[in-house]
N, C-alpha and C positions, 0 to 999 in steps of 0.2 A: 249176300255180299253186295255192297253198293258199287256202282260203276265209277271209274275215275272220270272227273270232268274233262271235257275236251274242247278244243277250239273249233271253228267252222270247218277247218280242213281235216278234222279227225285226230289231230295231234293231242296226246294226253297232256293235261295241265297238272301242276303240283296240287295235291290236296292238303293244304296247310292245316295243321292242328294248332289252334291258338288257345292259350290259357285264358280263362275268364278274367283273371286279374289284369292281363295285358289288354284285353278288350275294354275293360272298365277304365284303365288308365288312358287309353286312346280316346274314348268317348269324353272323359273329363277334360282333356286338353283341347280336343276339337270343339267341344261346347264352349269352353272358355274363350277360344279364339273367335268363334262366331258371335258370341255375346258382345265381345269388344266391338266388332263391326256393327252389330245392331245398336249398341249404345251410341256409337258415333252417328249412325243414321238417324236415331231418335233425336239427338241434339240438333242435327242439321234440320230436321223437320220442325223442331220447335222454333228455330230461328226463322225459317220460311214462314211459319204461322204468324210470328211477330211482325214481319215486314209486309205480309200480304194485306192488301186493301180490299179485295173482293171477298164477300161473305162465302160464296160458293167454294172458292179456293181454300179458305180457312176450314170449311167443313171437310173437304177432301183430305187436307193435311191431318186433321183430327182423326179421320178414319185410318189414314196411313200409320199414324203413331200408335193407334190401337192394335193394328196388325203386327207392327214391330214388337210391341209389348207382349203380345200373345206368343210370338215366335220365341222370344227370350224366355218366357215362362215355360214353354214346352221343352226347351233345352234344359232348363233348370230341373224340371221334373224327371227328364231322362237321366241326367247326371245323378240325381238323388236316388233313383231306382237301382243304380249300380254302385252306390257308395257302400263302403264296408260298414257292417253293423257294429256299432260301438255303444254298448249299453251304459246307462246311468240308472242303476237299479235302486229300488227302495221297497220296503215293506208296504203292501197296499191291500186293503180289504177287497176280496174278489167281488163282493156285492157293490162296493163303491165304484169299482172299475166298470162294472156292467151299467150302473146308473149313469156314469160319465159317458159311456159309449152310447147309450140310448139317446142322450141329449145331443151328442155330436151327430148321430145318424139323422135325427130329426132336423137338424140344421142343414146338413149336407144333402139329404134326400127328402125334402119336404113333401114331394108329391107321391113318393112311393113307400115311405117309412111305415105308413099305416098298414101295409101288406104283411108286416112282420107279426107273427104270433109268438110272443115270448113265454117261455116256460122256465121259471127260475126257482132254484132250490138252494139258496145260499144263506149262510148265517154270518158268523164273524171270522170265517176262514181267511187266511192271509196268504198272498202270493208275493214272491220277490220279483219285481218287474221294472222295466222301463216303461212307464205308462204311455208316453208319447209314441214310442215305436210299436208297442203291442197294439195300441189303438189303431195305428196306421195299418198294421197287418189285418186286423179284423175288419176294418172299414173296406179294405181291398176285397175281402171275401164278399161283403154285402154289395159292393159296386159290381162285381162279377155276376152275382145272383140277379141283380136288377137289369143287367145289360144283356147277358148271353142266354138266348133261348128261353126266355122267361115264359112260363105257362100260367094259366089261371089258377088261383088258389093261393093260400098264404105261404109265406116262407117261414118255416118254424126254426126258432132260435132257442136252444136249451143251454142253460148254464147250471152246473151242479158240481158237487164234490163226489168223486167216485174213485175207489181204490187208492186213496191218498193223493189224488190229483185234482186239479181244477180242470173240469172237462167242459169244453164249449163245442156244441154241435149245431150245424146248420143243415137243414133239410129243404131242398129246392125241388118243387114239382117239375118233372121233365118227362113228357110223353115219349120223346125220342131223344136218345143220347147215344152217339156212336163213337165217342172218344175213349181211349184207354186211360185208366187212372193209375197204371203201374208206375209211371214216371211223373206223376202229378207234381208240378212245381219244380221239376228237375231239368227242364228243357227250355232254357232261355232262348228267345227269338224263334220258338217253335211255330207260333202262329202270329204272323205280322200283317197288319192292315193299317189303314190311315189312322194315325194318332195312337195306335196301340202296337207294342213291339214285343209282346210275349214276355214281359219282365215282371208283371204283377205277382203271379204265384211264386216264382223263384224268390222274389223279395220276401214274400210271406214266409216261405220255408226257411229262409236265412234268419229272419227275426225270431221265429219260433225256436229254431235250433239253438240260437245264441242264448235263449232263455232256459236251455236244458229241456225243452219240451219236444213233442213230436206232432207231426202234421200229416194227415192222410185223408184220402177221399175214395169213395166207391159208389157205384151206381146200383141202387136197389131196384132191380127190374120188376119185382113183384109189386112194388108200390110206385114204380115210375118216379123215383126220387134220387137226386144226387145228394149224397150225404158227405159232408165235410166235417172232420173232427180235429180239434186242437186239444192236446193235453199238456198241462203245465204242472210242475211239482209245487206242492204247498211249501210255504216258508215256515221255519221254526220260530220266526219272530212274531211279535204281537204289536198291534197298533192301538 
């Protein structure tokens, strides 16, 4: 049983239970308000750059505008990670989806994409998906694989049809892994650090669930491998 939070004098403070939808609504509004201020600051910086006569000052203003732009982009990414999942589905060949994904991975991770060992067993099977959102989810899995506790050796990506589902499996070598996978992707804000807010995996889980699929992970201690599995139902449509 967790202890109630208290102030420096030992007085108990209320432990508020806030619905995730309320958190998302607050973040959207707060980000919108901040972006308005950032946009005004960027316009003011542009004006200063126009009237500045000293080259050094122009360079500093240019750097300032870049910082403001990155802050705005960070807020936009945060808002997007909490946005409700609204699918625009279409029949899509699983093989074509993986080919598109491979191309996007090469563009987004040019220095690390060669570490992926692909094992594909797909023909003309069709899945009913929102290609953009599903791609976002799988790319997040690869981003985590490249970023967190990466070990030597290839990251194995397998895509196949199994038991009437499209099955995508990611196997990451991990010599040491002490996290529980029971609530994998179910604990937003669980691990927070600079630039990362513990929202990536919950977003992945939401996208997969919206597609009628399932998302799970477990650590294979015998092989020292973190295994992530995505299963999606096949479509009755043809393309």
